C-alpha positions as CSV (number, residue, x, y, z in Angstrom):
1,M,104.7,171.9,98.6
2,Y,104.1,174.7,96.4
3,L,104.2,178.5,96.9
4,D,101.7,180.7,95.2
5,G,102.5,184.4,96.1
6,D,102.1,184.6,99.9
7,R,100.4,181.0,100.2
8,L,102.3,177.7,100.7
9,Y,100.2,174.6,99.5
10,G,101.1,171.2,100.9
11,Y,100.2,167.9,102.4
12,G,101.4,165.8,105.1
13,Q,101.4,162.5,106.7
14,V,101.9,161.3,110.2
15,Y,103.2,157.5,110.2
16,H,102.2,155.3,113.1
17,K,104.4,152.3,114.0
18,N,102.2,150.0,111.9
19,K,100.2,151.9,109.5
20,P,100.2,155.3,107.6
21,G,98.3,158.0,109.4
22,E,95.8,160.3,107.8
23,V,97.3,162.7,105.0
24,N,96.2,166.6,105.8
25,Y,96.2,169.0,103.0
26,F,96.9,172.5,104.4
27,V,97.8,176.4,103.4
28,I,99.8,178.3,105.1
29,D,100.3,182.4,105.1
30,T,104.1,182.8,104.7
31,R,103.8,186.7,105.3
32,R,101.8,186.1,108.5
33,R,103.4,182.7,109.5
34,E,99.9,181.1,110.1
35,L,98.3,178.4,109.2
36,L,95.2,179.5,106.9
37,N,93.7,176.0,106.3
38,E,94.5,172.7,107.9
39,Q,92.1,170.6,105.6
40,F,91.3,172.4,102.5
41,I,89.8,169.2,100.6
42,S,86.8,167.5,101.4
43,D,86.6,163.9,103.1
44,E,85.1,162.8,99.7
45,L,87.8,164.1,97.5
46,K,90.6,162.5,100.4
47,V,89.4,158.7,100.1
48,Q,89.9,159.3,95.9
49,I,93.8,160.1,96.4
50,T,95.9,156.9,97.5
51,T,99.3,158.3,97.3
52,P,99.6,161.9,97.1
53,Y,102.8,162.8,94.9
54,N,102.6,166.6,94.0
55,I,100.7,169.6,94.5
56,S,100.6,172.8,92.3
57,V,98.4,175.7,91.8
58,N,97.4,177.4,88.5
59,P,98.4,180.8,88.8
60,E,95.4,181.9,86.9
61,T,92.1,180.4,88.0
62,K,93.9,179.1,91.4
63,D,93.0,175.8,91.2
64,I,94.9,172.9,92.8
65,L,96.4,170.1,91.3
66,I,97.3,167.0,93.0
67,S,98.9,164.0,91.5
68,D,98.2,160.8,92.8
69,A,101.0,158.0,92.4
70,G,98.5,155.5,93.2
71,N,100.6,152.2,94.0
72,F,103.5,153.4,91.6
73,T,103.1,150.4,89.4
74,T,99.9,151.4,87.8
75,P,99.0,154.5,85.9
76,G,98.2,157.3,88.7
77,K,96.2,160.2,88.4
78,I,95.7,164.1,88.5
79,I,92.8,165.8,90.9
80,C,91.9,169.4,90.1
81,H,90.4,171.0,93.1
82,Q,88.6,174.0,91.8
83,T,88.7,176.8,94.5
84,Q,86.2,178.7,92.9
85,C,83.2,176.3,93.1
86,T,84.6,173.9,95.6
87,S,84.3,170.9,92.9
88,S,86.9,168.5,91.7
89,Y,87.2,166.2,88.8
90,G,90.3,163.8,88.0
91,V,92.3,162.9,84.9
92,K,94.1,159.5,84.6
93,Q,97.1,159.4,83.8
94,R,99.0,156.9,81.1
95,D,101.7,154.6,80.8
96,N,103.0,155.0,84.4
97,I,104.1,158.4,84.1
98,L,104.0,160.3,87.5
99,T,103.3,163.8,87.4
100,K,106.2,165.9,89.4
101,L,105.7,169.1,87.4
102,Y,102.9,171.2,85.8
103,M,103.3,173.6,83.2
104,F,100.5,176.3,82.8
105,L,100.2,178.0,79.6
106,K,98.4,181.5,78.7
107,K,95.8,180.9,75.8
């Protein structure tokens, strides 16, 4: 989960007996204690993510970054959900590095 101001971004998965369930990506307003969005990414983007590993929000652009660990043996990727135009793009990671922390630098 990632807290940006009053908004808590996260993801969760309900596990069933024999198979993992669907992953949901949500936003909660922590001040009002209210679920704002139960599924903030599209189904098209969801199928691109194998194993969500981390979520973060760029404090300036409010773009949402989701690390995908893949199968933990091949390089994962970072998916960026651009909130202003609701499009997304991905960046493949190298050398089996799993991104758990993001650092945002001002230009």
